[in-house]
N, C-alpha and C positions, 0 to 999 in steps of 0.2 A: 471435600469441597469441589474438586474438579469433576468427580464422577457425578455429583448432583447437578452441576451446571451442564455437563455434557448431555444429560438426559433432558434438559429443558432448553436446549439451544435453539429449538425450532422456533418457538414463538413467532415466527414471521420474520425471519432474519434476512430475507432475500429480495432483491429486485431494485433496480435503479430508479428511476424517476418516480418513485415507487410509493405505492400505498399497499401495505400488506394488511388485509382484514381477515378476521376469523370467519369461518363458515357459521351461519346462524345456529347450526346444531352443536357448535363447539363451545362448551361451557368454559373450558380452560385448556388452552393449547399446551400448557406446560406438562400435561399428563401424557401427551403423545410423543412418539419417538420417530420423527420423519427420516427420510432418506439421509439428509445431511447430518443427522445426529447418530448415524450408524456406528457400530463398533469400529475400532481402529483397523481391524483386519478385514473389514468389509470392502468389497469392490464397488459398492453402490455409489452413485454420483449424480448430481443434477441440482437444479435445472440448468440446461444449456439452451440458449435461444439463438436461432439462426434467422436473421432478417432476410427472407427470400426476396422480398421487394418492399416498397413503401407500404403496401397494403396486405402483406402476407408474412406471417412468422411461423416457424416450426420450432416447437419446444420438445426437448427429449431428455430422458433420464435413463440411467442404468439401474434397474430394480431387480434384486434377487437374481442377478445374472442375465436378465433379459432387457433388451432395449425397448422402451416405450416412447412412441413418437406421436405427436398430434400437430395438425396444421390449423392455424387460427387466422381468420380474416381480421384486418386491423384498419381502423380509421386514425383517430388521434392517439389511442392507447391500446396496448395489448393487455387483456385481462384474462386470467385463468387461475384455476386452483391447481396446486401441485399434484403430482402423480404419486401413486403407491402410498408409502407411509407418510408422505408429505401432503396428503390430500386435503387437510384442513387449513392449509395456508393458501391465501389468495394473493396473487401477484397482479399489480397494475403497473405497467411499464410504459414510459413515454415512447411513442413511435419515432419521434424526432431524435436524431443523434445528439448527445450532449455537446454544449458549447465548450470551447477551451476555457479553463478556469483562470481567474485573475491570479497573478503571481506576487503581488505586493499588497500587504495590508498593514495599516498603522492603527494605533489606539486599540489594540487587542487586549482585553482585560487579563487573560491568562492563557497560557500555552502549555500543552503537554505533548511530548514527543517520544515515540517508540519506533524501533526499526527491527529488521531482519526477523520477522515472525516465522517465515519458512514453513507454513502449514501447521504450526503448533497452535491449534485453535483453543484448546482448553487453557493453556498458559496465557494466551492473549486475553481471553475472557477474564481470567482470574485477576490479571493486572488492571484491566479497565474497570472491573467492579470494585476492587479494593482501593483504587485510586479515586473513585467517585465519578468517573467519566460516564458510566452507565449504571443503571439500577440492577437489581437481582433478576429482573425479567429482560435484561439486555436492551433496554431502551435508553436513549440519550437523557442524561440528567445534568449536564454540565453547562446548561444555559448558553451564554454568549461566549464561552471559551472556545478555543481552537485546538483540535487534536491533529497532530502531524504524524503520519505514518511515513517514515523516512526510507521507504523502499524495501524490496525483497520480502514480499508476502508469499511469493511463489517458490516452488521447488522444495526438495528435501522431505518435508513432512507429508502426511497422507490426508490432511484436511484443508487443502488449499481452497477448495470451493466454499467450504464453510466460512473461512476467513474472509474471502472476497465478498460474499453476499452479506455478511454482517457489516463490513465497512460500507458497502454499497447502500444498505438501508440506513445506517446511522448517519451517513452523509446527508440524506434528505431530512431526517429528524433534526439534525443539528441546524440546518438552514432555517427550518420552521421555528426554531428557538432562538434565532439570531446568532447562532454559533457557526462553526465551520469544521469540516474535516478536509485535510489536505493529504492526498495520496501522492507523494513524490516518487517518481519511478526509480527503481533500482536496477542493477544489472540483470537480476534474475527475471524481472518482468520483460526486459528487452530481449533476453535470451529466449524466453518462451515464444515471444512474437516473431523472432527471427529464426526459430528452429534449432537453436542450440539446446539440446535436451540432455546434457551430461548429468544434470542433478535432479531430474524429474523422478519422483517416487514411483517405484515399480507398479504400485496400485493402479496408476493411470494408464500405463501401457497394457497391463493385463486386463484392465476393466473397460473403461469408457472408450479408449482408443481402439482396442482390439475388437470389442463387440460392435462398435458402430462403423468400424473401418474408416474413421475420420482421424487424420494425423493429429497428434497432440497439439502441435503448434497452431493448427487450424481451429482448435477450440477457442483460441484467442485472436482469430483473424478479424479483419476490419468489418465483416458482416455479421459477426457474433456479438451478442449483447455485452459480454464481459470485455471482448476485444475493443469494441468501439468506445466503451467506458474508459478503459485504460489509455486509449489514445487521446483522450481529452485531458489527461493529467500533465502536470509540469515536471521538469527535471530539476528545477531550482526555484525556490521561492524566498521571499523576505517578509518576515513578520516582526513588527516593532524593531526594525534594525537588526534582526537576527536572520542569517541565511541558513536555509535547510537544503541540503543536497546529499545524495546518497553516498558517493565516494568522496567528493571534494572538488574544489576549484583550485587549480594550481596556477603559479605565476605565468605559465605559458598561455593559459586562457586569457588572462589579462593582457598579455602582450599582443594578442590578436584583436584587442579592443572590443571584446564582445560584452554586451549588456546582458542582464538576466533575461530580458525579453528575447534577445537573439539566441541565447543558449537554449531556451525552451523551443523557439521556432525551428532552429536548425536540427535539434535532436528529434523533434516531431517529424520534420521533413524527411529525415533519413531512416525512420524507424522501420519502414517496410522495404528497404533495399534488399536485394538478393545477395547471396554470399560472394559472388564474383565481383559485385560492385564494392562490397565492403573490403575485399582483399586488394583490388586493383586501383580504387579511387582514393585520393588523398584525404578528402574531407571525411568520409565514413571511417577511415582508419583512425583519424584524429578523435572522432566522437566515441567510437566503440572500442578503441584500444585502451591500453593501460593508463594513458594520460587523460582520458576523457572523464567527465563528471560522474559516470556510472562506475568506473573502475579505479579511479585515482586513490592511492594510499599514501601520498606524499607527506601528509601531516604525521604519519606514523613511522614510515620507513622509506628508504630510497628504492628505485627500481632501475637497474643498470640498463642503459640504452633508452630510457624513457624520461626519467626525472631524478633529481637529487632530493634528499630529505629537506623539506621546507623548514625554514627558520621562523622564529617569532616575528622577525622583521618582515619576512616574506608574507606571513599571514596578515600582519597589520597593513601592509601595502594593498593586499587583496581586499581586505575589509574596507579600507579607505576608498578604494576605487568604486566599490558597490554601495557606499554610504551605509555601511553596517558596522556593528561593534562586536559581533561574535558569529561563529559558524557552527552548525550542528551537523554531524555526519554519522552514518552507520557504516556498513560494509566491512570495516576492519574491527575484529573482535578485541575488546579490552576487558579487564577483570571485572569492572563495574562501571556504571555511568560516572563519568568524571571529566574534569577539565584537563586539557592538553595545551601545549604550545603557549606556556605562560598564561593560561586561562582564557585565551581567545578562541579556542576550539573545544567543543564538547563532543565526546564520543558516546554513542548510545547503543552500539551493538555489543551485547554481553553474552557470555556462555550459559545458555539456558540450563543445560544438563549438569553443569557444575554448580550453578547457583540454586537450582531447583525452581527458578521463576525468572520471568523477564523483569527488567527495571525500566523506568521511564525518567525523562527529564522534565521537570516542571519549572516554568517561569511564571512568577506572580509578584506584582508590586515591585518589579525590578530585582527580585531575588531568585537565584537558581537553586533548585533542590533536586537531589537524587530521590526518586520514589521507588521503594523496594516492592517486591511482589506482594507483601502484606499490606502495602499502602503507607508505610512509614515514610515521612519526609525527613531527609537529611540535608541540611543546608550545605552548599558547596562554597568554598572560600572564594571571595571576590578577588578581582584583579583590576589593574588599570584598564581603561577602555579608550581606544583612539577616537577622536572626534570624527563623525561622518563627514565626508566631503561630497563628491559628486556621485549620483546614482549610477 
């Protein structure tokens, strides 16, 4: 199953504002094996898009050990066919940087959440197909539903680019179908943008970074297409009264009187600070330290010197402050998607290599389900819910 889909992943999975169209000579893109569908031990990677100016973009790939680069003049959109084995995929990318996305939605008919993909492309595809989010050709089929990726698509695995471009394309398809994809930033997205490279797969150091002489973190810089796209994302959102945040929101964040809008604005404001600012300034330490929304684990365990283990009463107070009745988090691995903290917290970071697949959390008609890698729905026991108060 995974091997079959890995061979057909190309289909046009890549590009932001994006329209991906087959070359007129291509009868069926599924028979091709482009760069991003390369074998796991391949160093090939791309496309990467550098916005040299408002009217000029440079696109580059690593193909068969060689860097291929082309410069394109741009007006409103950048349009090109991929390089090398990706040559039958057409990319049409908006020249204008994406706007910051809304962080609150109500009346969403159904929600599906998954987290901590970490470059495991085939496993991500398998879950999305079996859960009915995308079809066998990896196109959006979930109508007006909302898919939430609760952070950490980057690092560890060797198919990070594949994962990002698939989410990137599906985001646009979902909007056209009156649905949405929400990519909530995780600590590993922030780490890549800030140059903390402890968990980057060696493929990227040996391949695209070494061959282009571009530092890995600069592949996600503010003038790179993937970088500016990531910078448009939120750090915390609320859908139907459910908060989605990668690590969590602790009582100390509420004590600061921060709204979700302020959490997103401040995290975005500090995302490009340099290491000396993060070390010596109080605000960055708060946001990017263990107590911030990217790294917090207080729903699961205490951290000496930072926070104690949150109680169900703490969680209820947090939810009441934000006008919510549940919070969904990744970041801290649990045995399977499940309720925590008397049912007010849902954890969705699961051990892929132990389970053999990812799992997701589905909300539909007020009921929560664990969705296994095969697509099986397992209802999760309900719990009392506090009444929302102030947002």
